[in-house]
N, C-alpha and C positions, 0 to 999 in steps of 0.2 A: 576483494574489495566490496564493500557494502554501499548500495546506492541510496540516496536520500529521497527521491520523489515517491510520494504515496498519494495517488489520485483517490477520489471518492470511491468507496467500494460499490460494486454493482449489487443488484438485488440477489443475484445468484451466479453460479459458475457458467450458466448458459450465456449470460450477458458478457462475461469475461471472454468466452469463446468468440463472441461477435467482435470484440475489440481485437482479439488475436487475428481473426479472419480479415480484418481491415488492413493488416500489414501484408505487403506483397510477398508472393512466393519467390520471385526473382529479386535479388538484392537491389535496393534503391538507396540513394543518398538520404540524409536526414530530412532535408527540406521536402523531398518527394514523399517520403513516408509520413511526415507530419501532415502534409496537405491531404494525403489520402485518408489518414485517420480522421482529420477534421471533417472531410466530406462524408465519409461513411458512418461516422458515429456522432455527427452533429456537435462537434466540440467547439467551444466559444473562441479559442485562439490557439496560436502555434505553441505557446508554452504548455498549455494543457495537453496538447497532442504529444509534445516532446516528453512530458512527464509520464504519460501512458507508455510511450515507447521505451523509456528507460526502466520503468517499473516492470513491464513485461519481459525485458531483458534480464532483470534480476530474478524473475520467476522461471527463466529458461524457456519462455514461450516465444521469444524473439531472439534471433542471433545477429551479432554484429560481425561482418566480414570486411575484408579489405575493400570490397565494392559497395558496402553499405549494409543496411538492415534488411532482414528477410524473416518471414514467418518460420518458426521452428516446426519440425515434424513431431510435435508433442501435444497431447491433449491437456487442457487445464483441469486435471483431476484434483480432488481435494488433497491427495498425497503430494502431488507435484507442487501445488501452490503452497502447502505447508512447508515443504523442503525449501522452496525458493524464498519464502519469507524468512525462515530460520537462517539461511545461508547468505542471502543477498541483499537484505533490506536493513538499513541502519537503525539501530536501537531495538530491534526485535528481541535479541537475547535479554535485554534489560526489561522489556515489556513482559516477556514470558516469566522471568524471575519474579516480577511484581505480582503477576497473576497467581503464581504458585503460593505466594504469601497471603493472598486475599481470601476473604470469606464472604458469604452472603451478608453478614452483618457489617463487614468492612471491605466493600469491593473497591477495585481500582477504577478511578475516573480519569478522564483525559487530563484534568488538572493535576491529579496525583502522578500520572505518568510523566507529564511535563516536568513537574517538580523533581521527580526522581532522575530525570535524564538531562535536566537543564545544563549541567556542567559539560555534557557531552556534545552539545550543539556546536558545530564547527565555528571557529572564530570568524572566518570570512562571512558566514551567514549573519552573524551578529553585527558585523561592521557594515554590511551591505544593506541590511533591512532595518530601518528605524523601529519598525513594529515587529521585530523578530520573535518576541515572546508570544504574541497572538498568533503569528504564523506557525510556530512550532507547537503551540497548544492545539491549534486546528489539526496539524499533522498528527498529533497524538490521538485525537478523536478518530481520524480516518484510519490510523493504524489499528486501533482497537476494533474498529468496524471490520477491517480485513481479517483480523485474527478470529473474530466471531463468525465471519463468513465460512471459514474452514474448520470450525469447532475447536480452535485453540483457545478461544475465550467464549464465555457465555454471559450474555447480559442479564443483570438482575435488577429488580425495581418494579415500578408500577406497570410499565409496558415493555417487557423484554423483547417484543417483536419490533420495536421501534427504537433502535439504538440512536442516541444523540449525545452531544458533548457532555451532558450531565449524567448520563447513564453510567452505572457502575458495572464492572465486569469481574468475573472470577475465572479460574482456569476451566477450559472446556473439556468435553469428553475425549477429544483427540490429543490432549496434552500428555 
């Protein structure tokens, strides 16, 4: 099963490690884990914390047990994050295929990725969110940022060190 949440990518994997460390070693229920994430990472609301929890679960950095969530005994290495993205996050295979077809002259933007995956957005998300297109366009930008964080994508353009929604991407060195 692939998970939908894609939080804003951190500046580096050390920051991701801090998010992982905010999850308890001893399993706790979702509310407790979200409250702890909010406190330790200064997150604005429970939904953002829940998204981080789900996302880290997709990356195999957090485990879900019958007693709740706990921190996995795994480091967020580039390889682990790449594998987690490939295997556990919705629309990553489509993003990687688009990046493979991209070139510096015709890079993939968040708008391009959204257009390519628009039909794959779950129906219930479309029905529940009147502004689902903007939501999923933003998600596409965050997803490209995560892929760039672990060298599956490389930003191209005027300022490749500052990925933004309008930034284009091509396949990265780790692809």
